[in-house]
py3Dmol code that shows the C-alpha trace and the ligand (Angstrom):
import py3Dmol

protein = """\
ATOM      1  CA  MET A   1     -11.486 -18.162   1.702  1.00  0.00           C
ATOM      2  CA  PRO A   2     -14.488 -19.928   0.130  1.00  0.00           C
ATOM      3  CA  GLU A   3     -14.251 -20.573  -3.576  1.00  0.00           C
ATOM      4  CA  ARG A   4     -17.028 -18.124  -4.392  1.00  0.00           C
ATOM      5  CA  ALA A   5     -15.348 -15.303  -2.513  1.00  0.00           C
ATOM      6  CA  GLU A   6     -12.055 -16.097  -4.219  1.00  0.00           C
ATOM      7  CA  ARG A   7     -13.772 -15.849  -7.580  1.00  0.00           C
ATOM      8  CA  VAL A   8     -15.379 -12.532  -6.687  1.00  0.00           C
ATOM      9  CA  VAL A   9     -12.057 -11.105  -5.522  1.00  0.00           C
ATOM     10  CA  ALA A  10     -10.286 -12.226  -8.687  1.00  0.00           C
ATOM     11  CA  GLU A  11     -12.998 -10.787 -10.936  1.00  0.00           C
ATOM     12  CA  VAL A  12     -13.068  -7.455  -9.138  1.00  0.00           C
ATOM     13  CA  LEU A  13      -9.274  -7.166  -9.205  1.00  0.00           C
ATOM     14  CA  GLY A  14      -9.267  -7.882 -12.929  1.00  0.00           C
ATOM     15  CA  TRP A  15     -12.010  -5.361 -13.566  1.00  0.00           C
ATOM     16  CA  TYR A  16     -10.223  -2.702 -11.505  1.00  0.00           C
ATOM     17  CA  ALA A  17      -7.013  -3.096 -13.499  1.00  0.00           C
ATOM     18  CA  GLY A  18      -8.853  -1.886 -16.575  1.00  0.00           C
ATOM     19  CA  HIS A  19     -11.369   0.564 -15.129  1.00  0.00           C
ATOM     20  CA  GLN A  20      -9.834   2.438 -12.204  1.00  0.00           C
ATOM     21  CA  ARG A  21     -10.128   6.186 -12.255  1.00  0.00           C
ATOM     22  CA  ASP A  22      -6.979   8.249 -12.395  1.00  0.00           C
ATOM     23  CA  LEU A  23      -7.310  10.096  -9.086  1.00  0.00           C
ATOM     24  CA  PRO A  24      -4.423  12.133  -7.699  1.00  0.00           C
ATOM     25  CA  TRP A  25      -4.448  10.501  -4.269  1.00  0.00           C
ATOM     26  CA  ARG A  26      -3.943   7.136  -5.964  1.00  0.00           C
ATOM     27  CA  SER A  27      -0.840   8.155  -7.935  1.00  0.00           C
ATOM     28  CA  ALA A  28       2.362   6.148  -7.561  1.00  0.00           C
ATOM     29  CA  ASP A  29       3.979   8.973  -5.579  1.00  0.00           C
ATOM     30  CA  ARG A  30       1.082   9.389  -3.159  1.00  0.00           C
ATOM     31  CA  THR A  31       1.880   9.868   0.497  1.00  0.00           C
ATOM     32  CA  PRO A  32       0.015   8.724   3.612  1.00  0.00           C
ATOM     33  CA  TRP A  33      -0.667  12.392   4.339  1.00  0.00           C
ATOM     34  CA  GLY A  34      -2.195  12.881   0.901  1.00  0.00           C
ATOM     35  CA  VAL A  35      -4.345   9.817   1.442  1.00  0.00           C
ATOM     36  CA  LEU A  36      -5.468  11.052   4.860  1.00  0.00           C
ATOM     37  CA  VAL A  37      -6.385  14.450   3.415  1.00  0.00           C
ATOM     38  CA  SER A  38      -8.324  12.793   0.588  1.00  0.00           C
ATOM     39  CA  GLU A  39     -10.239  10.545   2.949  1.00  0.00           C
ATOM     40  CA  VAL A  40     -11.263  13.423   5.180  1.00  0.00           C
ATOM     41  CA  MET A  41     -12.338  15.493   2.187  1.00  0.00           C
ATOM     42  CA  LEU A  42     -14.242  12.547   0.673  1.00  0.00           C
ATOM     43  CA  GLN A  43     -16.141  11.796   3.865  1.00  0.00           C
ATOM     44  CA  GLN A  44     -19.077  13.903   2.757  1.00  0.00           C
ATOM     45  CA  THR A  45     -18.131  15.320  -0.627  1.00  0.00           C
ATOM     46  CA  PRO A  46     -18.151  13.794  -4.142  1.00  0.00           C
ATOM     47  CA  VAL A  47     -14.864  12.990  -5.867  1.00  0.00           C
ATOM     48  CA  ASP A  48     -15.115  15.590  -8.639  1.00  0.00           C
ATOM     49  CA  ARG A  49     -15.557  18.396  -6.122  1.00  0.00           C
ATOM     50  CA  VAL A  50     -12.709  17.167  -3.962  1.00  0.00           C
ATOM     51  CA  VAL A  51     -10.021  16.923  -6.676  1.00  0.00           C
ATOM     52  CA  PRO A  52      -9.240  20.671  -7.088  1.00  0.00           C
ATOM     53  CA  TYR A  53      -9.350  21.305  -3.325  1.00  0.00           C
ATOM     54  CA  TRP A  54      -7.141  18.301  -2.607  1.00  0.00           C
ATOM     55  CA  THR A  55      -4.647  19.409  -5.255  1.00  0.00           C
ATOM     56  CA  SER A  56      -4.266  22.948  -3.965  1.00  0.00           C
ATOM     57  CA  TRP A  57      -4.246  21.750  -0.319  1.00  0.00           C
ATOM     58  CA  LEU A  58      -1.363  19.356  -1.013  1.00  0.00           C
ATOM     59  CA  GLN A  59       0.532  21.996  -2.984  1.00  0.00           C
ATOM     60  CA  ARG A  60       0.325  24.345  -0.058  1.00  0.00           C
ATOM     61  CA  TRP A  61       0.647  21.798   2.736  1.00  0.00           C
ATOM     62  CA  PRO A  62       2.496  18.732   1.408  1.00  0.00           C
ATOM     63  CA  THR A  63       3.224  17.464   4.911  1.00  0.00           C
ATOM     64  CA  PRO A  64       1.514  17.536   8.309  1.00  0.00           C
ATOM     65  CA  ARG A  65       4.289  19.792   9.584  1.00  0.00           C
ATOM     66  CA  ARG A  66       3.538  22.423   6.965  1.00  0.00           C
ATOM     67  CA  LEU A  67      -0.134  22.511   7.867  1.00  0.00           C
ATOM     68  CA  ALA A  68       0.658  22.545  11.580  1.00  0.00           C
ATOM     69  CA  GLY A  69       2.716  25.677  10.947  1.00  0.00           C
ATOM     70  CA  SER A  70      -0.312  27.507   9.602  1.00  0.00           C
ATOM     71  CA  THR A  71      -3.278  28.777  11.544  1.00  0.00           C
ATOM     72  CA  THR A  72      -6.710  27.244  11.708  1.00  0.00           C
ATOM     73  CA  ALA A  73      -7.934  30.357   9.872  1.00  0.00           C
ATOM     74  CA  ASP A  74      -5.683  29.417   6.940  1.00  0.00           C
ATOM     75  CA  ALA A  75      -7.130  25.907   6.933  1.00  0.00           C
ATOM     76  CA  VAL A  76     -10.756  27.045   7.104  1.00  0.00           C
ATOM     77  CA  ARG A  77     -10.148  29.627   4.400  1.00  0.00           C
ATOM     78  CA  ALA A  78      -8.524  27.028   2.114  1.00  0.00           C
ATOM     79  CA  TRP A  79     -11.436  24.687   2.760  1.00  0.00           C
ATOM     80  CA  GLY A  80     -13.534  27.190   0.807  1.00  0.00           C
ATOM     81  CA  ARG A  81     -16.915  25.846  -0.226  1.00  0.00           C
ATOM     82  CA  LEU A  82     -16.083  22.174   0.180  1.00  0.00           C
ATOM     83  CA  GLY A  83     -18.709  21.854   2.891  1.00  0.00           C
ATOM     84  CA  TYR A  84     -18.733  20.598   6.480  1.00  0.00           C
ATOM     85  CA  PRO A  85     -15.821  22.928   7.364  1.00  0.00           C
ATOM     86  CA  ARG A  86     -15.194  21.390  10.767  1.00  0.00           C
ATOM     87  CA  ARG A  87     -13.231  18.853   8.751  1.00  0.00           C
ATOM     88  CA  ALA A  88     -10.643  21.579   8.128  1.00  0.00           C
ATOM     89  CA  LEU A  89     -10.217  21.988  11.876  1.00  0.00           C
ATOM     90  CA  ARG A  90      -9.924  18.233  12.299  1.00  0.00           C
ATOM     91  CA  LEU A  91      -7.222  18.038   9.654  1.00  0.00           C
ATOM     92  CA  HIS A  92      -5.349  20.900  11.275  1.00  0.00           C
ATOM     93  CA  ALA A  93      -5.588  19.211  14.663  1.00  0.00           C
ATOM     94  CA  ALA A  94      -4.510  15.889  13.126  1.00  0.00           C
ATOM     95  CA  ALA A  95      -1.480  17.624  11.604  1.00  0.00           C
ATOM     96  CA  LEU A  96      -0.561  19.047  15.004  1.00  0.00           C
ATOM     97  CA  ALA A  97      -0.916  15.599  16.556  1.00  0.00           C
ATOM     98  CA  CYS A  98       1.366  14.117  13.894  1.00  0.00           C
ATOM     99  CA  VAL A  99       3.988  16.743  14.727  1.00  0.00           C
ATOM    100  CA  GLU A 100       3.644  16.501  18.492  1.00  0.00           C
ATOM    101  CA  ARG A 101       3.399  12.737  18.827  1.00  0.00           C
ATOM    102  CA  PHE A 102       4.684  11.092  15.639  1.00  0.00           C
ATOM    103  CA  GLY A 103       7.689  13.161  14.564  1.00  0.00           C
ATOM    104  CA  GLY A 104       5.764  14.965  11.844  1.00  0.00           C
ATOM    105  CA  ALA A 105       4.689  11.774  10.048  1.00  0.00           C
ATOM    106  CA  VAL A 106       1.302  10.162   9.662  1.00  0.00           C
ATOM    107  CA  PRO A 107       1.420   7.059  11.864  1.00  0.00           C
ATOM    108  CA  SER A 108       1.184   3.733  10.061  1.00  0.00           C
ATOM    109  CA  SER A 109      -0.713   1.600  12.539  1.00  0.00           C
ATOM    110  CA  TYR A 110      -4.492   1.474  12.774  1.00  0.00           C
ATOM    111  CA  GLU A 111      -4.326   2.011  16.536  1.00  0.00           C
ATOM    112  CA  ASP A 112      -2.150   5.142  16.286  1.00  0.00           C
ATOM    113  CA  LEU A 113      -4.268   6.525  13.456  1.00  0.00           C
ATOM    114  CA  ARG A 114      -7.376   6.184  15.596  1.00  0.00           C
ATOM    115  CA  THR A 115      -5.819   8.572  18.133  1.00  0.00           C
ATOM    116  CA  LEU A 116      -5.755  11.397  15.570  1.00  0.00           C
ATOM    117  CA  PRO A 117      -8.611  13.909  15.810  1.00  0.00           C
ATOM    118  CA  GLY A 118     -11.492  13.078  13.512  1.00  0.00           C
ATOM    119  CA  VAL A 119     -10.043   9.738  12.428  1.00  0.00           C
ATOM    120  CA  GLY A 120     -12.539   6.951  12.991  1.00  0.00           C
ATOM    121  CA  ASP A 121     -12.589   3.325  11.985  1.00  0.00           C
ATOM    122  CA  TYR A 122     -13.124   3.854   8.283  1.00  0.00           C
ATOM    123  CA  THR A 123     -10.478   6.553   7.801  1.00  0.00           C
ATOM    124  CA  ALA A 124      -7.860   4.701   9.855  1.00  0.00           C
ATOM    125  CA  ALA A 125      -8.406   1.520   7.836  1.00  0.00           C
ATOM    126  CA  ALA A 126      -8.317   3.460   4.560  1.00  0.00           C
ATOM    127  CA  VAL A 127      -4.996   5.126   5.431  1.00  0.00           C
ATOM    128  CA  VAL A 128      -3.490   1.776   6.428  1.00  0.00           C
ATOM    129  CA  ALA A 129      -4.601   0.264   3.122  1.00  0.00           C
ATOM    130  CA  PHE A 130      -4.225   3.103   0.615  1.00  0.00           C
ATOM    131  CA  GLY A 131      -1.477   5.114   2.310  1.00  0.00           C
ATOM    132  CA  PHE A 132       0.728   2.292   3.541  1.00  0.00           C
ATOM    133  CA  GLY A 133      -0.361  -0.642   1.373  1.00  0.00           C
ATOM    134  CA  GLY A 134      -1.380  -2.655   4.413  1.00  0.00           C
ATOM    135  CA  ALA A 135      -4.169  -5.139   5.050  1.00  0.00           C
ATOM    136  CA  ALA A 136      -7.243  -3.620   6.690  1.00  0.00           C
ATOM    137  CA  VAL A 137     -10.975  -4.151   6.431  1.00  0.00           C
ATOM    138  CA  VAL A 138     -12.111  -0.966   4.689  1.00  0.00           C
ATOM    139  CA  LEU A 139     -15.876  -0.560   4.870  1.00  0.00           C
ATOM    140  CA  ASP A 140     -17.225   2.572   3.295  1.00  0.00           C
ATOM    141  CA  THR A 141     -20.714   3.045   1.867  1.00  0.00           C
ATOM    142  CA  ASN A 142     -19.749   1.677  -1.545  1.00  0.00           C
ATOM    143  CA  VAL A 143     -17.970  -1.400  -0.215  1.00  0.00           C
ATOM    144  CA  ARG A 144     -20.784  -2.189   2.186  1.00  0.00           C
ATOM    145  CA  ARG A 145     -23.347  -1.996  -0.607  1.00  0.00           C
ATOM    146  CA  VAL A 146     -21.409  -4.353  -2.889  1.00  0.00           C
ATOM    147  CA  LEU A 147     -20.816  -6.887  -0.119  1.00  0.00           C
ATOM    148  CA  ALA A 148     -24.462  -6.720   0.981  1.00  0.00           C
ATOM    149  CA  ARG A 149     -25.712  -7.403  -2.524  1.00  0.00           C
ATOM    150  CA  VAL A 150     -23.217 -10.054  -3.576  1.00  0.00           C
ATOM    151  CA  PHE A 151     -22.917 -12.092  -0.394  1.00  0.00           C
ATOM    152  CA  VAL A 152     -26.104 -11.375   1.562  1.00  0.00           C
ATOM    153  CA  GLY A 153     -28.646 -10.645  -1.159  1.00  0.00           C
ATOM    154  CA  ARG A 154     -29.737  -7.325   0.361  1.00  0.00           C
ATOM    155  CA  ALA A 155     -30.296  -4.220  -1.717  1.00  0.00           C
ATOM    156  CA  LEU A 156     -28.649  -1.908   0.783  1.00  0.00           C
ATOM    157  CA  PRO A 157     -26.739  -2.248   4.050  1.00  0.00           C
ATOM    158  CA  GLY A 158     -28.108  -0.781   7.260  1.00  0.00           C
ATOM    159  CA  PRO A 159     -27.325   2.722   8.508  1.00  0.00           C
ATOM    160  CA  SER A 160     -24.223   1.712  10.453  1.00  0.00           C
ATOM    161  CA  VAL A 161     -21.595  -0.998  10.237  1.00  0.00           C
ATOM    162  CA  THR A 162     -22.487  -4.237  12.012  1.00  0.00           C
ATOM    163  CA  VAL A 163     -20.315  -6.972  13.485  1.00  0.00           C
ATOM    164  CA  ALA A 164     -21.558  -9.306  10.751  1.00  0.00           C
ATOM    165  CA  GLU A 165     -20.303  -6.897   8.110  1.00  0.00           C
ATOM    166  CA  ARG A 166     -16.888  -6.741   9.739  1.00  0.00           C
ATOM    167  CA  VAL A 167     -16.729 -10.528   9.853  1.00  0.00           C
ATOM    168  CA  LEU A 168     -17.727 -10.730   6.194  1.00  0.00           C
ATOM    169  CA  GLY A 169     -15.247  -8.002   5.219  1.00  0.00           C
ATOM    170  CA  ALA A 170     -12.436  -9.854   7.001  1.00  0.00           C
ATOM    171  CA  ALA A 171     -13.436 -13.192   5.463  1.00  0.00           C
ATOM    172  CA  VAL A 172     -13.336 -11.785   1.938  1.00  0.00           C
ATOM    173  CA  LEU A 173     -10.083  -9.847   2.426  1.00  0.00           C
ATOM    174  CA  PRO A 174      -7.332 -11.542   0.383  1.00  0.00           C
ATOM    175  CA  VAL A 175      -4.231 -12.719   2.207  1.00  0.00           C
ATOM    176  CA  GLY A 176      -1.205 -10.472   1.722  1.00  0.00           C
ATOM    177  CA  PRO A 177      -1.054  -6.735   2.371  1.00  0.00           C
ATOM    178  CA  ARG A 178      -0.605  -5.550  -1.220  1.00  0.00           C
ATOM    179  CA  VAL A 179      -3.414  -7.587  -2.716  1.00  0.00           C
ATOM    180  CA  ALA A 180      -5.609  -6.783   0.295  1.00  0.00           C
ATOM    181  CA  ALA A 181      -5.079  -3.057  -0.237  1.00  0.00           C
ATOM    182  CA  THR A 182      -5.801  -3.370  -3.955  1.00  0.00           C
ATOM    183  CA  TRP A 183      -8.953  -5.365  -3.262  1.00  0.00           C
ATOM    184  CA  SER A 184     -10.154  -2.657  -0.888  1.00  0.00           C
ATOM    185  CA  VAL A 185      -9.802   0.119  -3.441  1.00  0.00           C
ATOM    186  CA  ALA A 186     -11.089  -2.106  -6.256  1.00  0.00           C
ATOM    187  CA  VAL A 187     -14.336  -3.106  -4.564  1.00  0.00           C
ATOM    188  CA  MET A 188     -14.849   0.515  -3.506  1.00  0.00           C
ATOM    189  CA  GLU A 189     -14.426   1.589  -7.133  1.00  0.00           C
ATOM    190  CA  LEU A 190     -16.879  -1.053  -8.318  1.00  0.00           C
ATOM    191  CA  GLY A 191     -19.436   0.310  -5.873  1.00  0.00           C
ATOM    192  CA  ALA A 192     -18.821   3.873  -7.031  1.00  0.00           C
ATOM    193  CA  LEU A 193     -18.935   3.175 -10.774  1.00  0.00           C
ATOM    194  CA  VAL A 194     -21.008   0.018 -11.367  1.00  0.00           C
ATOM    195  CA  CYS A 195     -22.885  -1.165  -8.294  1.00  0.00           C
ATOM    196  CA  THR A 196     -24.356   2.217  -7.507  1.00  0.00           C
ATOM    197  CA  ALA A 197     -27.118   2.719  -4.969  1.00  0.00           C
ATOM    198  CA  ARG A 198     -29.900   3.701  -7.334  1.00  0.00           C
ATOM    199  CA  SER A 199     -29.047   2.228 -10.736  1.00  0.00           C
ATOM    200  CA  PRO A 200     -26.533  -0.624 -10.636  1.00  0.00           C
ATOM    201  CA  ASP A 201     -25.213  -1.657 -14.031  1.00  0.00           C
ATOM    202  CA  CYS A 202     -25.628  -5.374 -13.493  1.00  0.00           C
ATOM    203  CA  GLY A 203     -25.262  -6.036 -17.212  1.00  0.00           C
ATOM    204  CA  GLY A 204     -21.731  -4.661 -17.124  1.00  0.00           C
ATOM    205  CA  CYS A 205     -20.773  -6.073 -13.748  1.00  0.00           C
ATOM    206  CA  PRO A 206     -17.888  -8.559 -13.581  1.00  0.00           C
ATOM    207  CA  ILE A 207     -19.355 -10.407 -10.598  1.00  0.00           C
ATOM    208  CA  ALA A 208     -22.965 -10.645 -11.757  1.00  0.00           C
ATOM    209  CA  PRO A 209     -22.850 -14.477 -11.928  1.00  0.00           C
ATOM    210  CA  ASP A 210     -22.018 -14.550  -8.212  1.00  0.00           C
ATOM    211  CA  CYS A 211     -24.425 -11.862  -7.029  1.00  0.00           C
ATOM    212  CA  ARG A 212     -27.101 -13.120  -4.648  1.00  0.00           C
ATOM    213  CA  TRP A 213     -29.211  -9.983  -4.900  1.00  0.00           C
ATOM    214  CA  LEU A 214     -29.336 -10.190  -8.681  1.00  0.00           C
ATOM    215  CA  ALA A 215     -30.122 -13.919  -8.544  1.00  0.00           C
ATOM    216  CA  ALA A 216     -32.998 -13.160  -6.183  1.00  0.00           C
ATOM    217  CA  GLY A 217     -34.520 -10.760  -8.701  1.00  0.00           C
ATOM    218  CA  SER A 218     -33.123  -7.538  -7.200  1.00  0.00           C
ATOM    219  CA  PRO A 219     -35.701  -7.159  -4.410  1.00  0.00           C
ATOM    220  CA  PRO A 220     -36.156  -3.592  -3.132  1.00  0.00           C
ATOM    221  CA  ALA A 221     -34.610  -2.395   0.104  1.00  0.00           C
ATOM    222  CA  GLN A 222     -36.494  -3.207   3.297  1.00  0.00           C
ATOM    223  CA  GLY A 223     -37.542  -0.576   5.800  1.00  0.00           C
ATOM    224  CA  PRO A 224     -38.279   3.117   5.475  1.00  0.00           C
ATOM    225  CA  ALA A 225     -36.492   5.142   2.839  1.00  0.00           C
ATOM    226  CA  ARG A 226     -33.638   7.209   4.173  1.00  0.00           C
ATOM    227  CA  PRO A 227     -34.632  10.849   4.418  1.00  0.00           C
ATOM    228  CA  THR A 228     -32.865  13.198   2.041  1.00  0.00           C
ATOM    229  CA  GLN A 229     -31.247  16.131   3.750  1.00  0.00           C
ATOM    230  CA  ARG A 230     -32.706  19.534   3.067  1.00  0.00           C
ATOM    231  CA  PHE A 231     -30.230  22.377   2.761  1.00  0.00           C
ATOM    232  CA  THR A 232     -32.053  25.498   1.608  1.00  0.00           C
ATOM    233  CA  GLY A 233     -33.286  27.534   4.535  1.00  0.00           C
ATOM    234  CA  THR A 234     -31.503  25.463   7.166  1.00  0.00           C
ATOM    235  CA  ASP A 235     -29.044  26.671   9.780  1.00  0.00           C
ATOM    236  CA  ARG A 236     -26.357  24.922   7.760  1.00  0.00           C
ATOM    237  CA  GLN A 237     -27.016  27.226   4.843  1.00  0.00           C
ATOM    238  CA  VAL A 238     -26.840  30.251   7.118  1.00  0.00           C
ATOM    239  CA  ARG A 239     -23.593  28.998   8.646  1.00  0.00           C
ATOM    240  CA  GLY A 240     -22.134  28.715   5.166  1.00  0.00           C
ATOM    241  CA  LEU A 241     -23.132  32.262   4.286  1.00  0.00           C
ATOM    242  CA  LEU A 242     -21.675  33.656   7.511  1.00  0.00           C
ATOM    243  CA  LEU A 243     -18.471  31.726   7.059  1.00  0.00           C
ATOM    244  CA  ALA A 244     -18.121  32.989   3.493  1.00  0.00           C
ATOM    245  CA  VAL A 245     -18.061  36.569   4.823  1.00  0.00           C
ATOM    246  CA  LEU A 246     -15.482  35.686   7.481  1.00  0.00           C
ATOM    247  CA  ARG A 247     -13.304  33.964   4.876  1.00  0.00           C
ATOM    248  CA  GLU A 248     -13.199  37.087   2.725  1.00  0.00           C
ATOM    249  CA  ASP A 249     -11.360  39.140   5.328  1.00  0.00           C
ATOM    250  CA  ASP A 250      -8.065  38.772   7.134  1.00  0.00           C
ATOM    251  CA  ALA A 251      -9.287  41.300   9.662  1.00  0.00           C
ATOM    252  CA  ALA A 252     -12.134  40.910  12.110  1.00  0.00           C
ATOM    253  CA  VAL A 253     -15.574  41.509  10.602  1.00  0.00           C
ATOM    254  CA  PRO A 254     -18.099  43.795  12.338  1.00  0.00           C
ATOM    255  CA  SER A 255     -21.390  42.102  13.100  1.00  0.00           C
ATOM    256  CA  HIS A 256     -23.381  44.514  10.928  1.00  0.00           C
ATOM    257  CA  ARG A 257     -21.721  42.960   7.878  1.00  0.00           C
ATOM    258  CA  LEU A 258     -22.809  39.544   9.023  1.00  0.00           C
ATOM    259  CA  ASP A 259     -26.335  40.850   9.512  1.00  0.00           C
ATOM    260  CA  THR A 260     -26.710  41.264   5.757  1.00  0.00           C
ATOM    261  CA  VAL A 261     -26.377  37.575   4.894  1.00  0.00           C
ATOM    262  CA  TRP A 262     -29.720  36.372   6.283  1.00  0.00           C
ATOM    263  CA  PRO A 263     -32.970  38.201   7.026  1.00  0.00           C
ATOM    264  CA  ASP A 264     -34.076  36.244  10.109  1.00  0.00           C
ATOM    265  CA  PRO A 265     -32.045  37.593  13.064  1.00  0.00           C
ATOM    266  CA  VAL A 266     -32.966  34.714  15.369  1.00  0.00           C
ATOM    267  CA  GLN A 267     -31.789  32.063  12.941  1.00  0.00           C
ATOM    268  CA  ARG A 268     -28.738  34.140  12.011  1.00  0.00           C
ATOM    269  CA  ASP A 269     -27.671  34.567  15.632  1.00  0.00           C
ATOM    270  CA  ARG A 270     -28.248  30.892  16.299  1.00  0.00           C
ATOM    271  CA  ALA A 271     -26.098  29.905  13.320  1.00  0.00           C
ATOM    272  CA  LEU A 272     -23.357  32.314  14.364  1.00  0.00           C
ATOM    273  CA  ALA A 273     -23.398  30.968  17.902  1.00  0.00           C
ATOM    274  CA  THR A 274     -22.905  27.423  16.630  1.00  0.00           C
ATOM    275  CA  LEU A 275     -19.987  28.536  14.458  1.00  0.00           C
ATOM    276  CA  VAL A 276     -18.352  29.982  17.571  1.00  0.00           C
ATOM    277  CA  ALA A 277     -19.179  26.882  19.619  1.00  0.00           C
ATOM    278  CA  ASP A 278     -17.682  24.642  16.917  1.00  0.00           C
ATOM    279  CA  GLY A 279     -14.464  26.658  16.863  1.00  0.00           C
ATOM    280  CA  LEU A 280     -15.051  27.897  13.323  1.00  0.00           C
ATOM    281  CA  ALA A 281     -15.380  31.545  14.362  1.00  0.00           C
ATOM    282  CA  GLU A 282     -14.135  33.671  17.225  1.00  0.00           C
ATOM    283  CA  ALA A 283     -16.166  36.415  18.885  1.00  0.00           C
ATOM    284  CA  LEU A 284     -14.037  39.434  19.735  1.00  0.00           C
ATOM    285  CA  PRO A 285     -14.716  42.411  22.000  1.00  0.00           C
ATOM    286  CA  GLY A 286     -16.653  45.157  20.255  1.00  0.00           C
ATOM    287  CA  GLY A 287     -19.006  42.819  18.417  1.00  0.00           C
ATOM    288  CA  THR A 288     -16.606  41.658  15.747  1.00  0.00           C
ATOM    289  CA  TYR A 289     -15.898  38.146  14.512  1.00  0.00           C
ATOM    290  CA  GLN A 290     -13.028  36.388  12.775  1.00  0.00           C
ATOM    291  CA  LEU A 291     -11.918  32.950  11.671  1.00  0.00           C
ATOM    292  CA  PRO A 292     -10.194  30.909  14.403  1.00  0.00           C
ATOM    293  CA  GLN A 293      -6.582  31.955  14.782  1.00  0.00           C
ATOM    294  CA  ARG A 294      -5.133  28.945  16.516  1.00  0.00           C
ATOM    295  CA  GLY A 295      -1.718  28.010  15.181  1.00  0.00           C
ATOM    296  CA  SER A 296       1.300  25.904  15.886  1.00  0.00           C
ATOM    297  CA  ARG A 297       2.363  28.154  18.755  1.00  0.00           C
ATOM    298  CA  HIS A 298      -1.059  27.845  20.313  1.00  0.00           C
ATOM    299  CA  ARG A 299      -1.384  24.384  21.645  1.00  0.00           C
ATOM    300  CA  VAL A 300      -4.602  22.772  20.473  1.00  0.00           C
ATOM    301  CA  SER A 301      -6.099  19.727  22.107  1.00  0.00           C
ATOM    302  CA  THR A 302      -5.401  16.900  19.693  1.00  0.00           C
ATOM    303  CA  VAL A 303      -7.890  14.492  21.155  1.00  0.00           C
ATOM    304  CA  GLY A 304     -10.673  16.903  21.924  1.00  0.00           C
ATOM    305  CA  PRO A 305     -14.218  15.741  21.336  1.00  0.00           C
ATOM    306  CA  SER A 306     -15.105  19.203  20.080  1.00  0.00           C
ATOM    307  CA  TYR A 307     -13.740  18.159  16.697  1.00  0.00           C
ATOM    308  CA  GLY A 308     -16.234  15.349  16.598  1.00  0.00           C
ATOM    309  CA  ASN A 309     -15.666  12.048  14.946  1.00  0.00           C
ATOM    310  CA  GLU A 310     -16.413  10.612  11.594  1.00  0.00           C
ATOM    311  CA  ASN A 311     -19.672   8.865  11.033  1.00  0.00           C
ATOM    312  CA  LEU A 312     -19.542   6.058   8.523  1.00  0.00           C
ATOM    313  CA  SER A 313     -23.197   6.296   7.764  1.00  0.00           C
ATOM    314  CA  THR A 314     -22.809   9.900   6.613  1.00  0.00           C
ATOM    315  CA  ARG A 315     -20.007   9.331   4.131  1.00  0.00           C
ATOM    316  CA  ARG A 316     -20.488  10.983   0.761  1.00  0.00           C
ATOM    317  CA  LYS A 317     -23.566  12.940   1.664  1.00  0.00           C
ATOM    318  CA  PRO A 318     -24.392  16.164  -0.108  1.00  0.00           C
ATOM    319  CA  THR A 319     -22.256  19.018   1.115  1.00  0.00           C
ATOM    320  CA  ASP A 320     -23.083  22.099   3.014  1.00  0.00           C
ATOM    321  CA  SER A 321     -21.375  24.323   5.494  1.00  0.00           C
TER     322      SER A 321
END
"""
ligand_1 = """\
8
SF4
S -24.625 -7.762 -10.278
Fe -25.541 -5.750 -9.967
S -26.123 -5.689 -7.826
Fe -24.714 -7.411 -8.070
S -22.703 -6.560 -7.563
Fe -22.957 -6.372 -9.767
S -23.826 -4.315 -10.105
Fe -24.064 -4.840 -7.940
"""
view = py3Dmol.view(width=600, height=400)
view.addModel(protein, "pdb")
view.setStyle({"model": 0}, {"cartoon": {"style": "trace"}})
view.addModel(ligand_1, "xyz")
view.setStyle({"model": 1}, {"stick": {}})
view.zoomTo()
view.show()
């Protein structure tokens, strides 16, 4: 590793030792399952909102087998207002896959993790590093921003991970699984707390002397600004309102109750249809609806594309339903 990169790694590790947040999925008794749950929840939701959901989720389902023994309705209901509720289905399907193919355990290899529903490159690498203490190139939004500024001199990375970023991430990764895993969480924490997207605290940054972007005068990001996502009035808002009604009831809900959540019937029907198509609601005879009732006795496809896949560029976006 070049001398400059070695210095950056050492400084970030030293800073992390004194500044890391006390998050439950980082505790000494954490499990790979707890780490996987945290990573899925954090994909599009801020840390402070995730903590209470993660805590109650792990109390109820401390292992994949326990979650696999519950229904998808239980998972969606427990997901509450965390946003992007298809993640609850993905976690449930991942739990089933762990039971059916890995003896009830979260697999430890990157390749096996990638076969779990909803687990893409970032999440697999994060579970290897944070769940198993292994060496993996973990590139989330925060890490990519720090690396882009320090080593490339760019204000912000592009919308999706490039080969050059992977090469850089691998080049900077310290040798040795433990220190590599600690580096991964440390640089992520620096990006979350110091080298933030909008107002980096360069004065308090341990690697400021080695930062190319700072040395270049902190030039603004190139290209068009990324659009901010609107929520109010969108189908996503309507989906959230419909799902809230379905979550309230164990029994099927008649459609007239759903009609009350949104005045525009066209948009309401469209939102409801997408909930059904996504597997988040089931349409029953007689015009009633309920949460999906798939469970451990109902075999669910564990590789199905209907659960989608993670998208690195969307990590830690504002939440919705
Ligand atoms: S000096 Fe500023 S821009 Fe560079 S890594 Fe530190 S906080 Fe980020």
